[in-house]
C-alpha positions as CSV (number, residue, x, y, z in Angstrom):
1,M,-31.8,22.5,4.3
2,T,-34.6,24.1,2.4
3,W,-35.5,20.9,0.7
4,M,-35.3,19.0,4.0
5,T,-37.8,21.5,5.5
6,L,-40.2,20.8,2.7
7,Y,-39.6,17.1,2.8
8,N,-40.2,16.6,6.5
9,G,-43.3,18.8,6.9
10,F,-41.6,21.9,8.4
11,S,-40.6,20.1,11.6
12,G,-37.4,22.1,12.0
13,Q,-35.3,19.0,12.1
14,S,-31.9,19.4,10.5
15,I,-30.5,16.7,8.3
16,Y,-26.9,17.5,9.3
17,D,-25.4,17.0,12.7
18,G,-24.6,20.5,14.2
19,N,-20.9,19.8,14.5
20,I,-20.7,18.5,10.9
21,A,-22.6,21.5,9.6
22,G,-20.3,23.9,11.6
23,G,-17.3,22.2,10.1
24,F,-18.4,22.8,6.6
25,N,-17.2,26.4,6.4
26,L,-14.5,26.1,9.1
27,L,-12.7,23.0,8.1
28,F,-14.0,21.1,5.1
29,T,-14.3,23.9,2.4
30,F,-12.3,26.8,3.9
31,F,-9.0,26.2,2.0
32,P,-10.3,26.0,-1.6
33,V,-12.3,29.2,-1.2
34,I,-9.3,31.0,0.2
35,L,-7.1,29.7,-2.6
36,L,-9.7,30.8,-5.2
37,A,-9.9,34.3,-3.6
38,T,-6.2,34.9,-3.1
39,L,-4.1,32.9,-5.5
40,D,-6.2,32.4,-8.6
41,R,-5.2,34.6,-11.5
42,D,-6.7,34.6,-14.9
43,L,-3.8,36.5,-16.4
44,D,-0.1,36.8,-15.6
45,S,1.1,40.0,-13.9
46,E,3.5,40.6,-16.8
47,D,0.6,40.6,-19.3
48,L,-1.4,43.0,-17.1
49,I,1.6,45.4,-16.8
50,A,2.2,45.2,-20.6
51,H,-1.5,45.7,-21.4
52,P,-3.3,47.9,-18.9
53,S,-6.5,47.8,-21.0
54,L,-7.1,44.2,-19.7
55,Y,-8.3,45.9,-16.4
56,A,-11.2,47.5,-18.3
57,A,-13.4,44.3,-18.0
58,S,-13.1,44.3,-14.2
59,R,-13.6,48.1,-13.9
60,K,-16.9,47.8,-15.9
61,G,-18.0,44.9,-13.7
62,H,-18.3,42.2,-16.3
63,G,-17.4,39.5,-13.9
64,F,-20.0,40.6,-11.3
65,S,-22.9,41.2,-13.5
66,G,-26.4,40.4,-12.4
67,R,-26.7,37.7,-15.0
68,N,-23.5,36.0,-13.8
69,I,-24.6,36.1,-10.2
70,A,-28.0,34.7,-11.2
71,S,-26.5,31.9,-13.1
72,W,-24.4,30.9,-10.1
73,A,-27.6,31.0,-7.9
74,V,-29.6,28.9,-10.4
75,S,-26.7,26.5,-10.6
76,G,-26.6,26.2,-6.8
77,V,-30.4,25.5,-6.6
78,W,-30.1,22.9,-9.3
79,H,-27.3,21.1,-7.5
80,S,-29.2,21.2,-4.3
81,V,-32.3,19.6,-5.9
82,V,-30.3,16.9,-7.6
83,L,-28.2,16.1,-4.6
84,F,-31.0,16.1,-2.0
85,F,-33.8,14.3,-4.0
86,G,-31.3,12.1,-5.8
87,S,-29.8,10.8,-2.5
88,I,-33.1,10.5,-0.7
89,H,-34.7,8.4,-3.4
90,A,-31.6,6.4,-4.4
91,L,-31.0,5.4,-0.7
92,D,-34.7,4.6,0.1
93,G,-35.2,1.0,1.2
94,V,-32.6,-1.5,2.4
95,D,-29.0,-2.2,1.4
96,S,-27.5,-5.5,0.3
97,Q,-27.1,-6.5,3.9
98,G,-30.7,-5.8,4.8
99,R,-30.1,-2.5,6.6
100,E,-32.0,0.7,6.2
101,L,-30.0,3.9,6.6
102,N,-31.2,6.0,9.4
103,F,-31.8,9.8,9.3
104,W,-28.3,10.8,10.4
105,Q,-26.6,8.4,8.0
106,M,-28.7,9.9,5.2
107,G,-27.4,13.3,6.4
108,V,-23.7,12.3,6.2
109,V,-24.4,10.8,2.7
110,L,-25.9,14.1,1.6
111,F,-23.0,16.0,3.2
112,S,-20.5,13.8,1.4
113,L,-22.2,14.6,-1.9
114,V,-22.2,18.3,-1.2
115,H,-18.6,18.2,-0.1
116,V,-17.6,16.6,-3.4
117,T,-19.7,18.9,-5.5
118,V,-18.3,22.1,-3.8
119,H,-14.8,20.9,-4.4
120,L,-15.4,20.0,-8.0
121,K,-17.1,23.3,-8.7
122,I,-14.2,25.2,-7.2
123,A,-11.7,23.1,-9.2
124,L,-13.5,23.8,-12.4
125,V,-13.4,27.6,-11.8
126,F,-9.8,27.7,-10.5
127,S,-7.4,28.5,-13.3
128,S,-3.9,28.9,-11.9
129,W,-2.9,25.5,-10.5
130,N,0.5,25.0,-8.9
131,V,2.0,22.6,-6.4
132,L,0.8,24.6,-3.4
133,S,-2.8,24.9,-4.7
134,I,-3.0,21.2,-5.6
135,L,-1.7,20.0,-2.2
136,T,-4.0,22.4,-0.4
137,F,-6.9,21.4,-2.5
138,L,-6.2,17.7,-1.9
139,F,-5.8,18.2,1.8
140,S,-9.1,20.1,2.0
141,F,-10.9,17.5,-0.1
142,S,-9.5,14.7,2.1
143,T,-10.4,16.3,5.5
144,W,-14.0,15.0,5.4
145,Y,-12.8,11.5,4.7
146,W,-10.5,11.3,7.7
147,V,-12.5,13.4,10.1
148,W,-15.8,11.5,9.4
149,P,-14.5,8.0,10.5
150,I,-13.0,9.4,13.7
151,Y,-16.0,11.5,14.5
152,S,-18.5,8.7,13.9
153,Q,-16.4,6.3,16.0
154,I,-16.2,8.5,19.1
155,Y,-19.7,10.0,18.7
156,N,-21.3,7.9,21.4
157,T,-19.2,9.3,24.2
158,A,-20.5,11.2,27.2
159,W,-20.4,14.6,25.5
160,T,-23.3,13.9,23.2
161,M,-26.6,12.1,23.1
162,N,-26.9,11.3,19.4
163,V,-25.8,7.7,19.2
164,E,-27.4,7.1,15.8
165,L,-24.4,8.8,14.2
166,Y,-22.1,6.2,15.9
167,R,-20.3,4.1,13.3
168,S,-22.1,5.9,10.4
169,F,-18.9,5.9,8.4
170,Q,-18.5,2.1,8.6
171,I,-22.2,1.5,7.7
172,V,-22.4,4.0,4.9
173,Q,-19.1,3.0,3.3
174,T,-20.3,-0.6,3.0
175,D,-23.5,0.5,1.2
176,N,-22.9,0.1,-2.6
177,R,-25.6,2.6,-3.3
178,F,-23.5,5.3,-1.6
179,L,-20.5,4.5,-3.7
180,L,-22.7,4.6,-6.8
181,L,-24.2,8.0,-5.8
182,M,-20.7,9.4,-5.3
183,V,-19.9,8.6,-8.9
184,L,-23.3,9.5,-10.5
185,L,-24.3,12.6,-8.6
């Protein structure tokens, strides 16, 4: 959102639809974060009981050092720059069918890239995979890809006025540049 503000001249326009942005924390990325916070274990409980000195690192705050937090913040800024400017410039112009993506379609492309990036970063950090965590992670990852087509199909109904998001799934999914971005970024 910060880069969008700079890019559009501080107009206050959001690149994401409000319902999609609200669904980010509530539906699309809720489960992996909860899994990471509650079920992820670096060490087995038997090892911790046998070697209580393993608790020393967490008591001294090694995992929550200022350097560690700063590295996550810098990583987040880097990902935001690459995803925003990479998608804006890669999708500039027309697609193979002669269509240009509108503002809201660019927003769902960017949201899709953010969704994939968040899930991949959590997957890289998660260390105690089991059947429950894999199924929950796959369910959470797939939610955007079954909610988005339904949402974009019904978006022109009477309860909203933004018809530009209508059929965005069908339009964006047929753009080869989007598929290339999903792989490269």
